[in-house]
Every structure is written in C-alpha cells, then in structure tokens.
C-alpha positions in Angstrom: 27.1 -23.5 8.2 24.0 -21.9 10.1 24.0 -18.2 8.5 21.8 -14.6 9.4 18.4 -14.7 8.6 15.3 -13.2 9.3 13.3 -14.0 12.2 10.0 -15.3 11.2 8.3 -13.7 14.1 9.3 -10.4 13.1 6.5 -8.2 12.1 7.1 -7.6 7.8 5.3 -4.4 6.1 4.5 -4.5 2.2 2.4 -2.2 0.4 -0.6 -3.6 -1.9 -2.6 -1.7 -3.5 -6.2 -2.5 -4.8 -8.4 -0.4 -7.6 -9.8 1.9 -5.2 -7.6 2.0 -2.0 -4.0 2.1 -1.6 -3.2 -0.7 1.2 -0.4 -2.0 3.6 -0.3 -5.2 4.9 1.6 -6.1 8.2 2.3 -10.0 8.6 3.2 -11.4 11.7 1.2 -9.4 14.2 -0.5 -11.4 16.8 -1.6 -8.5 18.5 -5.6 -8.3 18.9 -7.1 -5.5 16.9 -8.3 -3.2 20.0 -4.8 -3.1 20.4 -3.6 -1.3 17.2 -4.3 2.6 17.0 -4.7 4.0 13.3 -4.5 8.0 13.1 -3.4 10.5 10.6 -0.7 12.9 10.5 -2.3 15.7 8.3 0.4 17.8 8.7 3.1 15.2 7.7 0.7 13.2 5.2 1.1 10.2 6.8 -0.4 7.3 8.2 0.7 6.4 12.2 0.3 3.0 13.0 1.0 2.2 16.5 0.1 -0.4 20.0 -1.4 0.0 22.9 1.3 -1.8 24.5 4.4 0.1 22.5 5.5 -2.9 20.5 5.2 -1.8 17.3 4.9 1.4 15.8 5.1 2.6 11.8 4.8 5.9 10.1 3.3 5.5 6.3 3.3 8.0 3.2 1.5 8.1 0.8 3.8 9.3 -2.5 0.6 9.4 -4.3 -1.4 11.8 -2.1 2.1 14.2 -1.8 2.4 14.3 -5.5 -1.1 15.6 -5.9 -1.5 18.3 -2.9 -3.9 15.9 -1.1 -3.6 15.6 2.5 -4.3 12.4 4.3 -8.4 11.9 4.8 -8.5 10.1 8.6 -12.5 9.3 7.2 -11.2 6.9 4.2 -8.6 5.2 6.9 -9.7 1.3 7.7 -8.3 -1.5 9.0 -8.6 -5.2 9.5 -6.9 -7.9 11.5 -6.8 -11.7 10.8 -4.5 -14.4 10.7 -1.4 -12.3 12.1 -1.9 -9.7 9.1 -3.2 -6.4 10.3 -4.6 -4.7 6.8 -4.8 -1.0 6.6 -6.5 1.0 4.1 -6.8 4.5 2.5 -9.5 5.0 -0.1 -8.1 6.6 -3.1 -9.7 10.0 -4.0 -11.9 10.4 -6.7 -9.1 12.6 -8.8 -6.7 9.4 -8.5 -9.3 7.2 -9.5 -10.2 9.0 -12.4 -6.5 9.7 -13.4 -5.6 5.6 -13.1 -9.0 4.8 -15.1 -7.4 6.6 -18.1 -4.5 5.0 -17.7 -6.3 1.6 -17.9 -7.9 2.9 -20.6 -4.8 3.9 -22.6 -3.1 0.8 -22.3 -5.6 -1.4 -23.1 -6.1 0.3 -26.6 -2.1 0.2 -27.1 -1.2 -2.5 -30.0 0.7 -5.5 -28.8 2.8 -7.5 -30.6 3.1 -11.1 -30.8 5.5 -13.2 -29.0 7.9 -13.4 -32.3 6.7 -10.7 -34.6 9.2 -8.4 -33.9 10.5 -6.0 -37.1 14.3 -6.4 -37.0 16.1 -5.1 -40.2 19.4 -7.1 -40.9 22.4 -4.3 -41.8 
C-alpha cells in the first residue's frame, strides 16, 4: 500500500529564533549561495527570498515586529547556506531584546513545585 507522502526534495521552511535574531531555515535548497536574493519589503513588513533561476520564492513576515510597529531593517538581514539549507536571520531590535530579557528574568524568579507537590484538597 503506497500512500501519499511529501517529497524529500521539496523545500521546507521553519522558523527557529535565536536569543538575538529571528531566524528561518529553508531546507532542501541545493542552489549555490549566489543564486539567492534576500530583500526586505519595508512597506509590507516582509523579507523576500527568491532565486535568480526562479525555482524558489517565499515571503516571510515577522509578527513580533508588526506588533511592536517596527519596520523590517534591510541592514539587519543576513543569510548563509550550507548542507542544502539556507538560513536567513534578522537581528532583533534592542527594544525586543530588552522585553525578552525582562520576561526571562520573571520566569526565572517564579516558584516551581517539584513533581508530586500538588496541593489537592479532598472534598
């Protein structure tokens, strides 16, 4: 019984943020790094990935920047390519870095119970 399954050669996109950058990984793209054109569309708050051979095109939005009302900065975009994976990064603005640091501190200060330390009262 042969069912439908995704081709292992189709490009797949996933977002994987780091501590200081928003990051996307496009897997299964075998073209050399010179083939990729990464641009910022400031009007629509998007990063556009396209290839010169017109084999791949994708628009990436950054909801974090849209919520904060910050435009995509073309100077903050970088990209690398290795092992059939294109990695596109956008540096996080200072405001977002500070907000995330505050959230990390709040989470670190929270009390967490140990396994089994549940206060259940019988009725």
